[in-house]
N, CA, C and O atoms as CSV, one atom per row, in Angstrom:
chain,resi,resn,atom,element,x,y,z
A,1,MET,N,N,0.822,-1.201,0.000
A,1,MET,CA,C,0.000,0.000,0.000
A,1,MET,C,C,0.861,1.259,0.000
A,1,MET,O,O,0.588,2.207,-0.736
A,2,LYS,N,N,1.902,1.261,0.830
A,2,LYS,CA,C,2.799,2.410,0.898
A,2,LYS,C,C,3.529,2.603,-0.439
A,2,LYS,O,O,3.760,3.726,-0.888
A,3,ARG,N,N,3.881,1.479,-1.051
A,3,ARG,CA,C,4.581,1.514,-2.335
A,3,ARG,C,C,3.682,2.132,-3.418
A,3,ARG,O,O,4.153,2.932,-4.227
A,4,LEU,N,N,2.406,1.770,-3.437
A,4,LEU,CA,C,1.457,2.328,-4.404
A,4,LEU,C,C,1.274,3.831,-4.205
A,4,LEU,O,O,1.145,4.587,-5.168
A,5,LYS,N,N,1.266,4.244,-2.954
A,5,LYS,CA,C,1.117,5.662,-2.647
A,5,LYS,C,C,2.322,6.461,-3.170
A,5,LYS,O,O,2.156,7.545,-3.729
A,6,ILE,N,N,3.527,5.921,-2.986
A,6,ILE,CA,C,4.742,6.586,-3.475
A,6,ILE,C,C,4.745,6.643,-5.001
A,6,ILE,O,O,5.089,7.670,-5.586
A,7,ILE,N,N,4.366,5.551,-5.635
A,7,ILE,CA,C,4.310,5.524,-7.100
A,7,ILE,C,C,3.265,6.518,-7.604
A,7,ILE,O,O,3.518,7.249,-8.561
A,8,GLY,N,N,2.101,6.552,-6.972
A,8,GLY,CA,C,1.047,7.487,-7.370
A,8,GLY,C,C,1.472,8.936,-7.205
A,8,GLY,O,O,1.210,9.761,-8.080
A,9,LEU,N,N,2.128,9.254,-6.090
A,9,LEU,CA,C,2.616,10.620,-5.882
A,9,LEU,C,C,3.698,10.986,-6.883
A,9,LEU,O,O,3.753,12.124,-7.351
A,10,SER,N,N,4.556,10.034,-7.213
A,10,SER,CA,C,5.611,10.284,-8.202
A,10,SER,C,C,5.015,10.584,-9.575
A,10,SER,O,O,5.437,11.518,-10.255
A,11,ILE,N,N,4.047,9.795,-9.965
A,11,ILE,CA,C,3.380,10.016,-11.256
A,11,ILE,C,C,2.661,11.356,-11.266
A,11,ILE,O,O,2.723,12.088,-12.253
A,12,ALA,N,N,1.978,11.681,-10.171
A,12,ALA,CA,C,1.275,12.964,-10.077
A,12,ALA,C,C,2.265,14.130,-10.168
A,12,ALA,O,O,1.983,15.138,-10.816
A,13,PHE,N,N,3.424,13.990,-9.517
A,13,PHE,CA,C,4.444,15.039,-9.562
A,13,PHE,C,C,4.979,15.237,-10.974
A,13,PHE,O,O,5.126,16.367,-11.439
A,14,ILE,N,N,5.266,14.141,-11.644
A,14,ILE,CA,C,5.772,14.231,-13.026
A,14,ILE,C,C,4.721,14.865,-13.934
A,14,ILE,O,O,5.056,15.717,-14.757
A,15,LEU,N,N,3.469,14.469,-13.800
A,15,LEU,CA,C,2.394,15.066,-14.607
A,15,LEU,C,C,2.255,16.560,-14.331
A,15,LEU,O,O,2.068,17.348,-15.258
A,16,LEU,N,N,2.345,16.948,-13.076
A,16,LEU,CA,C,2.268,18.362,-12.717
A,16,LEU,C,C,3.414,19.150,-13.341
A,16,LEU,O,O,3.204,20.243,-13.867
A,17,MET,N,N,4.617,18.604,-13.285
A,17,MET,CA,C,5.777,19.272,-13.880
A,17,MET,C,C,5.640,19.344,-15.406
A,17,MET,O,O,6.061,20.322,-16.023
A,18,TRP,N,N,5.057,18.316,-16.003
A,18,TRP,CA,C,4.890,18.293,-17.452
A,18,TRP,C,C,3.836,19.314,-17.880
A,18,TRP,O,O,4.064,20.097,-18.802
A,19,ILE,N,N,2.693,19.306,-17.216
A,19,ILE,CA,C,1.603,20.212,-17.580
A,19,ILE,C,C,1.955,21.661,-17.294
A,19,ILE,O,O,1.528,22.558,-18.020
A,20,SER,N,N,2.735,21.899,-16.236
A,20,SER,CA,C,3.121,23.276,-15.902
A,20,SER,C,C,4.133,23.847,-16.889
A,20,SER,O,O,4.351,25.058,-16.913
A,21,GLY,N,N,4.756,22.994,-17.704
A,21,GLY,CA,C,5.693,23.472,-18.715
A,21,GLY,C,C,7.149,23.318,-18.335
A,21,GLY,O,O,8.021,23.591,-19.159
A,22,PHE,N,N,7.445,22.895,-17.125
A,22,PHE,CA,C,8.829,22.764,-16.694
A,22,PHE,C,C,9.574,21.708,-17.520
A,22,PHE,O,O,10.665,21.974,-18.023
A,23,ILE,N,N,8.999,20.535,-17.659
A,23,ILE,CA,C,9.643,19.466,-18.432
A,23,ILE,C,C,9.680,19.803,-19.926
A,23,ILE,O,O,10.724,19.602,-20.547
A,24,PRO,N,N,8.593,20.306,-20.541
A,24,PRO,CA,C,8.678,20.669,-21.958
A,24,PRO,C,C,9.735,21.748,-22.253
A,24,PRO,O,O,10.373,21.706,-23.304
A,25,LYS,N,N,9.924,22.697,-21.353
A,25,LYS,CA,C,10.978,23.705,-21.554
A,25,LYS,C,C,12.350,23.052,-21.546
A,25,LYS,O,O,13.231,23.432,-22.317
A,26,GLY,N,N,12.529,22.079,-20.683
A,26,GLY,CA,C,13.790,21.343,-20.654
A,26,GLY,C,C,14.009,20.556,-21.935
A,26,GLY,O,O,15.116,20.520,-22.472
A,27,ILE,N,N,12.945,19.925,-22.419
A,27,ILE,CA,C,13.031,19.188,-23.685
A,27,ILE,C,C,13.380,20.141,-24.820
A,27,ILE,O,O,14.245,19.833,-25.639
A,28,ALA,N,N,12.723,21.288,-24.879
A,28,ALA,CA,C,12.993,22.278,-25.931
A,28,ALA,C,C,14.423,22.780,-25.861
A,28,ALA,O,O,15.070,22.952,-26.895
A,29,THR,N,N,14.926,23.017,-24.660
A,29,THR,CA,C,16.303,23.494,-24.496
A,29,THR,C,C,17.303,22.466,-25.004
A,29,THR,O,O,18.219,22.802,-25.754
A,30,ILE,N,N,17.128,21.225,-24.599
A,30,ILE,CA,C,18.051,20.167,-25.024
A,30,ILE,C,C,17.958,19.953,-26.529
A,30,ILE,O,O,18.983,19.873,-27.207
A,31,TYR,N,N,16.749,19.860,-27.054
A,31,TYR,CA,C,16.574,19.637,-28.489
A,31,TYR,C,C,17.139,20.813,-29.304
A,31,TYR,O,O,17.818,20.608,-30.310
A,32,GLY,N,N,16.856,22.029,-28.864
A,32,GLY,CA,C,17.372,23.211,-29.566
A,32,GLY,C,C,18.885,23.253,-29.591
A,32,GLY,O,O,19.485,23.573,-30.617
A,33,GLN,N,N,19.514,22.928,-28.452
A,33,GLN,CA,C,20.977,22.935,-28.389
A,33,GLN,C,C,21.575,21.893,-29.322
A,33,GLN,O,O,22.538,22.169,-30.037
A,34,VAL,N,N,21.005,20.701,-29.313
A,34,VAL,CA,C,21.492,19.633,-30.202
A,34,VAL,C,C,21.285,20.036,-31.668
A,34,VAL,O,O,22.159,19.819,-32.508
A,35,TYR,N,N,20.123,20.623,-31.964
A,35,TYR,CA,C,19.799,21.021,-33.338
A,35,TYR,C,C,20.801,22.037,-33.879
A,35,TYR,O,O,21.322,21.854,-34.979
A,36,VAL,N,N,21.080,23.097,-33.134
A,36,VAL,CA,C,21.994,24.129,-33.651
A,36,VAL,C,C,23.437,23.638,-33.702
A,36,VAL,O,O,24.192,24.047,-34.585
A,37,HIS,N,N,23.837,22.770,-32.771
A,37,HIS,CA,C,25.196,22.227,-32.835
A,37,HIS,C,C,25.363,21.298,-34.027
A,37,HIS,O,O,26.453,21.185,-34.588
A,38,HIS,N,N,24.287,20.639,-34.407
A,38,HIS,CA,C,24.354,19.742,-35.560
A,38,HIS,C,C,24.282,20.504,-36.890
A,38,HIS,O,O,25.039,20.200,-37.812
A,39,HIS,N,N,23.379,21.491,-37.000
A,39,HIS,CA,C,23.158,22.189,-38.261
A,39,HIS,C,C,24.028,23.430,-38.457
A,39,HIS,O,O,24.311,23.804,-39.595
A,40,TYR,N,N,24.454,24.073,-37.377
A,40,TYR,CA,C,25.229,25.316,-37.477
A,40,TYR,C,C,26.423,25.277,-36.528
A,40,TYR,O,O,26.532,26.126,-35.643
A,41,PRO,N,N,27.312,24.315,-36.696
A,41,PRO,CA,C,28.395,24.142,-35.716
A,41,PRO,C,C,29.373,25.321,-35.657
A,41,PRO,O,O,29.916,25.616,-34.592
A,42,GLU,N,N,29.600,25.983,-36.762
A,42,GLU,CA,C,30.565,27.078,-36.789
A,42,GLU,C,C,30.072,28.334,-36.069
A,42,GLU,O,O,30.877,29.201,-35.728
A,43,MET,N,N,28.776,28.443,-35.834
A,43,MET,CA,C,28.225,29.651,-35.220
A,43,MET,C,C,28.349,29.641,-33.697
A,43,MET,O,O,28.216,30.689,-33.066
A,44,ASP,N,N,28.597,28.491,-33.104
A,44,ASP,CA,C,28.730,28.351,-31.656
A,44,ASP,C,C,27.557,29.001,-30.913
A,44,ASP,O,O,27.746,29.855,-30.047
A,45,LEU,N,N,26.353,28.578,-31.272
A,45,LEU,CA,C,25.134,29.109,-30.657
A,45,LEU,C,C,24.824,28.372,-29.357
A,45,LEU,O,O,25.136,27.191,-29.205
A,46,SER,N,N,24.213,29.086,-28.437
A,46,SER,CA,C,23.724,28.456,-27.216
A,46,SER,C,C,22.303,28.934,-26.961
A,46,SER,O,O,21.914,30.025,-27.377
A,47,VAL,N,N,21.550,28.111,-26.282
A,47,VAL,CA,C,20.170,28.462,-25.962
A,47,VAL,C,C,20.187,29.474,-24.827
A,47,VAL,O,O,20.760,29.217,-23.768
A,48,ASP,N,N,19.562,30.619,-25.047
A,48,ASP,CA,C,19.493,31.656,-24.024
A,48,ASP,C,C,18.278,31.440,-23.134
A,48,ASP,O,O,18.384,31.442,-21.908
A,49,LYS,N,N,17.118,31.254,-23.769
A,49,LYS,CA,C,15.908,31.002,-22.987
A,49,LYS,C,C,14.842,30.374,-23.871
A,49,LYS,O,O,14.906,30.421,-25.099
A,50,VAL,N,N,13.865,29.789,-23.201
A,50,VAL,CA,C,12.702,29.210,-23.853
A,50,VAL,C,C,11.491,29.737,-23.097
A,50,VAL,O,O,11.433,29.657,-21.870
A,51,GLU,N,N,10.531,30.274,-23.830
A,51,GLU,CA,C,9.326,30.776,-23.158
A,51,GLU,C,C,8.085,30.452,-23.971
A,51,GLU,O,O,8.130,30.358,-25.198
A,52,TRP,N,N,6.981,30.283,-23.265
A,52,TRP,CA,C,5.709,29.985,-23.894
A,52,TRP,C,C,5.152,31.249,-24.524
A,52,TRP,O,O,5.169,32.315,-23.909
A,53,ASN,N,N,4.656,31.131,-25.758
A,53,ASN,CA,C,4.053,32.258,-26.452
A,53,ASN,C,C,2.631,31.868,-26.840
A,53,ASN,O,O,2.430,31.049,-27.737
A,54,LYS,N,N,1.653,32.451,-26.168
A,54,LYS,CA,C,0.264,32.066,-26.433
A,54,LYS,C,C,-0.207,32.525,-27.810
A,54,LYS,O,O,-1.167,31.972,-28.346
A,55,PHE,N,N,0.460,33.532,-28.394
A,55,PHE,CA,C,0.102,33.990,-29.735
A,55,PHE,C,C,0.368,32.899,-30.765
A,55,PHE,O,O,-0.469,32.642,-31.631
A,56,TYR,N,N,1.534,32.255,-30.673
A,56,TYR,CA,C,1.885,31.171,-31.594
A,56,TYR,C,C,1.286,29.837,-31.160
A,56,TYR,O,O,1.073,28.951,-31.987
A,57,GLY,N,N,1.017,29.694,-29.872
A,57,GLY,CA,C,0.553,28.411,-29.360
A,57,GLY,C,C,1.684,27.413,-29.240
A,57,GLY,O,O,1.452,26.205,-29.182
A,58,ASP,N,N,2.910,27.916,-29.202
A,58,ASP,CA,C,4.119,27.107,-29.080
A,58,ASP,C,C,5.122,27.867,-28.226
A,58,ASP,O,O,4.862,28.979,-27.765
A,59,TYR,N,N,6.263,27.243,-28.029
A,59,TYR,CA,C,7.351,27.906,-27.320
A,59,TYR,C,C,8.182,28.709,-28.314
A,59,TYR,O,O,8.215,28.402,-29.506
A,60,VAL,N,N,8.846,29.732,-27.813
A,60,VAL,CA,C,9.823,30.473,-28.600
A,60,VAL,C,C,11.169,30.210,-27.947
A,60,VAL,O,O,11.331,30.383,-26.739
A,61,ILE,N,N,12.130,29.790,-28.758
A,61,ILE,CA,C,13.463,29.493,-28.253
A,61,ILE,C,C,14.424,30.548,-28.783
A,61,ILE,O,O,14.396,30.887,-29.966
A,62,TYR,N,N,15.274,31.064,-27.898
A,62,TYR,CA,C,16.215,32.129,-28.245
A,62,TYR,C,C,17.635,31.560,-28.213
A,62,TYR,O,O,18.053,30.945,-27.232
A,63,PHE,N,N,18.360,31.778,-29.306
A,63,PHE,CA,C,19.757,31.357,-29.406
A,63,PHE,C,C,20.640,32.597,-29.422
A,63,PHE,O,O,20.271,33.621,-29.997
A,64,VAL,N,N,21.802,32.504,-28.792
A,64,VAL,CA,C,22.750,33.613,-28.773
A,64,VAL,C,C,24.086,33.089,-29.277
A,64,VAL,O,O,24.534,32.014,-28.877
A,65,SER,N,N,24.726,33.870,-30.171
A,65,SER,CA,C,26.055,33.505,-30.660
A,65,SER,C,C,27.109,34.137,-29.765
A,65,SER,O,O,26.788,34.961,-28.908
A,66,GLU,N,N,28.375,33.753,-29.961
A,66,GLU,CA,C,29.441,34.369,-29.159
A,66,GLU,C,C,29.578,35.854,-29.466
A,66,GLU,O,O,30.075,36.614,-28.635
A,67,ASP,N,N,29.139,36.279,-30.661
A,67,ASP,CA,C,29.203,37.701,-31.042
A,67,ASP,C,C,28.057,38.512,-30.450
A,67,ASP,O,O,28.033,39.735,-30.593
A,68,GLY,N,N,27.121,37.861,-29.796
A,68,GLY,CA,C,25.984,38.553,-29.198
A,68,GLY,C,C,24.762,38.625,-30.092
A,68,GLY,O,O,23.755,39.223,-29.713
A,69,GLU,N,N,24.833,38.021,-31.285
A,69,GLU,CA,C,23.676,37.978,-32.176
A,69,GLU,C,C,22.601,37.087,-31.543
A,69,GLU,O,O,22.905,36.018,-31.014
A,70,VAL,N,N,21.365,37.531,-31.603
A,70,VAL,CA,C,20.258,36.758,-31.035
A,70,VAL,C,C,19.350,36.299,-32.172
A,70,VAL,O,O,18.946,37.089,-33.026
A,71,PHE,N,N,19.044,35.018,-32.162
A,71,PHE,CA,C,18.129,34.424,-33.133
A,71,PHE,C,C,17.029,33.732,-32.346
A,71,PHE,O,O,17.280,33.169,-31.280
A,72,ASN,N,N,15.820,33.774,-32.866
A,72,ASN,CA,C,14.742,33.060,-32.197
A,72,ASN,C,C,13.867,32.366,-33.217
A,72,ASN,O,O,13.784,32.769,-34.377
A,73,CYS,N,N,13.225,31.327,-32.763
A,73,CYS,CA,C,12.288,30.606,-33.619
A,73,CYS,C,C,11.290,29.873,-32.740
A,73,CYS,O,O,11.475,29.731,-31.531
A,74,VAL,N,N,10.251,29.423,-33.371
A,74,VAL,CA,C,9.185,28.704,-32.691
A,74,VAL,C,C,9.573,27.234,-32.602
A,74,VAL,O,O,10.148,26.671,-33.534
A,75,ILE,N,N,9.249,26.622,-31.462
A,75,ILE,CA,C,9.475,25.188,-31.298
A,75,ILE,C,C,8.240,24.597,-30.618
A,75,ILE,O,O,7.762,25.130,-29.617
A,76,GLY,N,N,7.746,23.532,-31.147
A,76,GLY,CA,C,6.526,22.931,-30.607
A,76,GLY,C,C,6.514,21.455,-30.885
A,76,GLY,O,O,7.509,20.928,-31.383
A,77,PRO,N,N,5.460,20.776,-30.594
A,77,PRO,CA,C,4.208,21.180,-29.978
A,77,PRO,C,C,4.361,21.430,-28.480
A,77,PRO,O,O,5.447,21.280,-27.922
A,78,ARG,N,N,3.287,21.803,-27.857
A,78,ARG,CA,C,3.322,22.293,-26.477
A,78,ARG,C,C,3.896,21.290,-25.469
A,78,ARG,O,O,4.714,21.671,-24.631
A,79,PHE,N,N,3.494,20.049,-25.531
A,79,PHE,CA,C,3.902,19.107,-24.493
A,79,PHE,C,C,5.113,18.256,-24.853
A,79,PHE,O,O,5.630,17.539,-23.997
A,80,PHE,N,N,5.579,18.317,-26.099
A,80,PHE,CA,C,6.800,17.610,-26.500
A,80,PHE,C,C,7.468,18.385,-27.619
A,80,PHE,O,O,7.440,17.958,-28.773
A,81,PRO,N,N,8.081,19.542,-27.285
A,81,PRO,CA,C,8.602,20.465,-28.299
A,81,PRO,C,C,9.897,19.998,-28.961
A,81,PRO,O,O,10.994,20.264,-28.469
A,82,VAL,N,N,9.751,19.306,-30.073
A,82,VAL,CA,C,10.914,18.830,-30.822
A,82,VAL,C,C,10.806,19.164,-32.307
A,82,VAL,O,O,11.441,18.518,-33.140
A,83,SER,N,N,10.014,20.158,-32.629
A,83,SER,CA,C,9.846,20.559,-34.018
A,83,SER,C,C,10.094,22.062,-34.136
A,83,SER,O,O,9.273,22.879,-33.719
A,84,ILE,N,N,11.237,22.403,-34.708
A,84,ILE,CA,C,11.583,23.812,-34.874
A,84,ILE,C,C,10.921,24.313,-36.142
A,84,ILE,O,O,10.997,23.677,-37.194
A,85,GLY,N,N,10.271,25.458,-36.030
A,85,GLY,CA,C,9.494,25.970,-37.148
A,85,GLY,C,C,9.829,27.397,-37.507
A,85,GLY,O,O,10.983,27.729,-37.779
A,86,GLN,N,N,8.816,28.234,-37.505
A,86,GLN,CA,C,8.916,29.616,-37.947
A,86,GLN,C,C,10.098,30.325,-37.288
A,86,GLN,O,O,10.254,30.297,-36.068
A,87,GLY,N,N,10.922,30.955,-38.113
A,87,GLY,CA,C,12.078,31.680,-37.618
A,87,GLY,C,C,13.387,31.007,-37.954
A,87,GLY,O,O,14.432,31.656,-37.958
A,88,ILE,N,N,13.352,29.713,-38.236
A,88,ILE,CA,C,14.596,29.004,-38.535
A,88,ILE,C,C,15.185,29.456,-39.867
A,88,ILE,O,O,16.392,29.340,-40.079
A,89,ASN,N,N,14.340,29.976,-40.776
A,89,ASN,CA,C,14.848,30.453,-42.061
A,89,ASN,C,C,15.783,31.641,-41.900
A,89,ASN,O,O,16.745,31.769,-42.657
A,90,VAL,N,N,15.526,32.511,-40.935
A,90,VAL,CA,C,16.409,33.659,-40.687
A,90,VAL,C,C,17.781,33.163,-40.253
A,90,VAL,O,O,18.802,33.657,-40.730
A,91,LEU,N,N,17.807,32.204,-39.364
A,91,LEU,CA,C,19.064,31.624,-38.911
A,91,LEU,C,C,19.776,30.927,-40.055
A,91,LEU,O,O,20.993,31.048,-40.195
A,92,ASN,N,N,19.037,30.207,-40.865
A,92,ASN,CA,C,19.598,29.508,-42.009
A,92,ASN,C,C,20.197,30.492,-43.021
A,92,ASN,O,O,21.302,30.275,-43.519
A,93,ASP,N,N,19.471,31.567,-43.321
A,93,ASP,CA,C,19.989,32.580,-44.253
A,93,ASP,C,C,21.241,33.241,-43.709
A,93,ASP,O,O,22.212,33.418,-44.445
A,94,TYR,N,N,21.239,33.608,-42.434
A,94,TYR,CA,C,22.412,34.229,-41.814
A,94,TYR,C,C,23.609,33.295,-41.918
A,94,TYR,O,O,24.718,33.730,-42.230
A,95,TYR,N,N,23.388,32.029,-41.661
A,95,TYR,CA,C,24.457,31.031,-41.702
A,95,TYR,C,C,25.056,30.947,-43.103
A,95,TYR,O,O,26.277,30.933,-43.255
A,96,HIS,N,N,24.211,30.893,-44.118
A,96,HIS,CA,C,24.712,30.747,-45.477
A,96,HIS,C,C,25.350,32.021,-46.017
A,96,HIS,O,O,26.248,31.950,-46.856
A,97,ILE,N,N,24.906,33.178,-45.555
A,97,ILE,CA,C,25.474,34.446,-46.020
A,97,ILE,C,C,26.775,34.784,-45.286
A,97,ILE,O,O,27.758,35.165,-45.922
A,98,HIS,N,N,26.790,34.651,-43.975
A,98,HIS,CA,C,27.934,35.109,-43.195
A,98,HIS,C,C,28.943,34.046,-42.832
A,98,HIS,O,O,30.116,34.362,-42.631
A,99,ILE,N,N,28.535,32.816,-42.743
A,99,ILE,CA,C,29.448,31.761,-42.276
A,99,ILE,C,C,29.976,30.915,-43.434
A,99,ILE,O,O,31.183,30.701,-43.545
A,100,GLN,N,N,29.097,30.443,-44.277
A,100,GLN,CA,C,29.514,29.575,-45.387
A,100,GLN,C,C,29.674,30.382,-46.662
A,100,GLN,O,O,28.796,30.360,-47.524
A,101,ARG,N,N,30.742,31.065,-46.784
A,101,ARG,CA,C,30.989,31.856,-48.026
A,101,ARG,C,C,31.779,31.064,-49.010
A,101,ARG,O,O,32.080,31.555,-50.098
């Protein structure tokens, strides 16, 4: 009985953290960092912050380069954000114009 109570509380805690956005922000941060290191290694980008944007209905992830350039794009869906969308074209264009000459 005690074991079931601990398991139930653990599951409830994880669900609360997931629904509140804490875990999805962590997923977005990790995925975003891996994505930019894989696609834009020469830019040395790091994730600055991830925040929920109710206008887009997704998270917005902000990347910062060592030069202080800030890039942002949308990442979603809400509960498992692993799809980078709107805004990635700006980063892609910057990369091809300034880095890969």
